[in-house]
C-alpha positions in Angstrom: -2.8 -28.0 -52.9 -4.7 -30.9 -53.0 -7.3 -31.1 -55.2 -9.9 -31.8 -53.0 -9.7 -28.7 -50.8 -11.3 -25.8 -52.5 -12.7 -22.6 -51.4 -16.2 -23.4 -52.5 -15.5 -26.8 -50.5 -16.0 -29.1 -53.4 -13.9 -32.1 -53.9 -12.8 -33.0 -57.6 -13.7 -36.7 -57.7 -11.0 -38.9 -59.9 -12.7 -41.4 -62.2 -13.3 -44.6 -60.3 -11.6 -47.4 -61.9 -14.2 -50.0 -63.9 -13.1 -53.1 -61.7 -13.6 -51.0 -58.3 -17.0 -49.7 -57.1 -16.9 -46.2 -55.2 -18.1 -47.5 -52.1 -17.8 -51.0 -50.2 -18.7 -52.5 -47.2 -16.1 -53.1 -44.5 -15.0 -56.5 -43.6 -15.2 -56.2 -40.2 -18.2 -54.0 -39.5 -19.9 -53.7 -42.6 -19.8 -50.2 -42.8 -20.2 -47.7 -46.1 -16.5 -47.0 -47.2 -15.4 -44.4 -49.6 -12.7 -45.1 -52.1 -9.3 -43.9 -51.0 -6.1 -42.7 -53.4 -3.1 -45.4 -53.2 -1.2 -42.3 -52.1 -2.9 -41.8 -49.1 -2.5 -45.0 -48.0 1.4 -45.4 -49.2 1.8 -42.0 -46.8 0.3 -42.9 -43.6 0.8 -46.9 -43.2 3.7 -48.0 -41.1 5.5 -50.6 -43.2 4.3 -51.7 -46.9 6.1 -54.6 -48.1 4.0 -55.1 -51.0 3.2 -53.6 -54.1 -0.3 -51.6 -53.8 -1.3 -51.4 -57.5 -3.0 -54.7 -57.2 -5.7 -53.3 -55.1 -8.1 -50.5 -54.6 -7.9 -49.3 -50.9 -11.4 -48.0 -48.9 -11.7 -45.9 -45.6 -13.5 -47.3 -43.0 -14.7 -44.1 -40.8 -16.9 -46.6 -38.0 -15.8 -45.3 -34.6 -16.0 -49.0 -33.2 -13.8 -50.4 -35.7 -10.0 -51.3 -35.5 -10.1 -51.1 -39.7 -8.8 -48.1 -41.5 -8.1 -49.4 -44.8 -9.3 -52.3 -46.6 -8.7 -54.0 -50.1 -10.9 -55.0 -52.9 -8.4 -57.8 -53.4 -8.6 -59.8 -50.5 -5.2 -61.3 -51.3 -3.5 -58.1 -50.1 -3.4 -56.8 -46.4 -5.8 -54.6 -44.5 -4.3 -52.2 -42.2 -5.9 -51.1 -38.6 -5.2 -48.5 -36.4 -2.0 -49.1 -35.0 -0.5 -49.9 -38.5 -0.8 -46.0 -39.1 1.5 -43.5 -38.3 -1.2 -41.2 -37.1 -4.5 -41.3 -35.1 -7.8 -41.7 -37.0 -9.5 -38.5 -35.9 -13.0 -40.1 -36.9 -12.4 -43.1 -35.0 -11.3 -41.7 -31.4 -14.1 -41.1 -29.3 -12.4 -37.6 -27.3 -12.0 -34.4 -27.9 -8.4 -34.6 -28.6 -8.9 -36.3 -32.0 -7.5 -34.4 -34.9 -10.5 -33.1 -37.2 -7.8 -31.2 -39.5 -4.2 -33.0 -40.1 -2.9 -30.2 -42.3 -3.0 -27.7 -39.3 -3.0 -29.7 -36.3 -6.9 -28.9 -35.8 -8.8 -30.9 -32.6 -12.4 -31.3 -31.5 -11.4 -29.3 -28.4 -10.0 -26.4 -30.5 -13.0 -26.1 -32.3 -15.2 -26.4 -28.8 -12.7 -23.8 -27.0 -12.7 -21.4 -29.4 -17.1 -21.7 -29.6 -17.0 -21.3 -25.9 -14.9 -18.1 -25.7 -16.1 -16.7 -28.8 -19.4 -17.8 -29.2 -18.7 -19.0 -32.8 -16.1 -21.0 -34.8 -14.0 -19.6 -37.6 -11.7 -22.7 -37.9 -13.7 -23.1 -41.2 -12.5 -19.9 -42.7 -8.9 -19.9 -41.7 -8.7 -23.1 -43.2 -10.0 -22.0 -46.6 -7.4 -18.7 -46.2 -4.7 -21.4 -46.0 -5.9 -23.6 -48.9 -6.3 -20.3 -51.0 -2.5 -20.0 -50.2 -1.6 -23.7 -51.3 -0.7 -25.2 -47.9 -2.8 -27.9 -47.3 -1.7 -31.4 -48.2 -5.1 -33.6 -47.6 -4.6 -36.6 -49.7 -1.1 -37.7 -47.7 -1.6 -36.4 -43.9 -5.6 -37.2 -43.5 -6.0 -41.0 -43.3 -9.5 -40.3 -45.7 -7.4 -38.8 -48.1 -10.2 -35.7 -48.5 -10.1 -32.5 -47.5 -11.6 -31.6 -43.7 -14.0 -28.8 -44.5 -16.7 -31.0 -44.1 -15.4 -32.4 -40.6 -14.9 -29.4 -39.1 -18.5 -27.7 -40.0 -19.7 -30.8 -38.6 -17.9 -30.6 -35.8 -18.6 -26.8 -35.0 -22.2 -27.6 -35.4 -22.1 -30.9 -32.7 -20.5 -28.4 -30.3 -23.0 -25.7 -31.2 -25.4 -28.4 -30.4 -24.6 -29.4 -27.0 -23.8 -26.3 -25.6 
């Protein structure tokens, strides 16, 4: 189970290397981007032809930006949407974009449930799966983080739109 997925919705934060800031600006769109573990990048990038130990990577979640991972060290590659094995839900503008990678939940799934029942139970279902040890956010989610915050946000947005 991922350290970032806990039922109380807090994430355990690993110590930041002294040389790399916790956040950086995407070189393409200038959006604020957070660090991502090398395990996440290694798990989701199609082809890695270099040693990643020399750079801290950051995850850009800006919708209009093609960059997904960019390094602190400009001598190593930046990875774009097409370089990943999975679509990046945060960068998708349609309802088919994944919000939860571990359990395959899309924005459309959340909207359908709210339209049919008046509420979303997705967050509760994911919490139960987390308690059962069935999540792997650090290797499935491009952000490397737990999806519960995104699930809650998506449900709120759907409720506001209705």
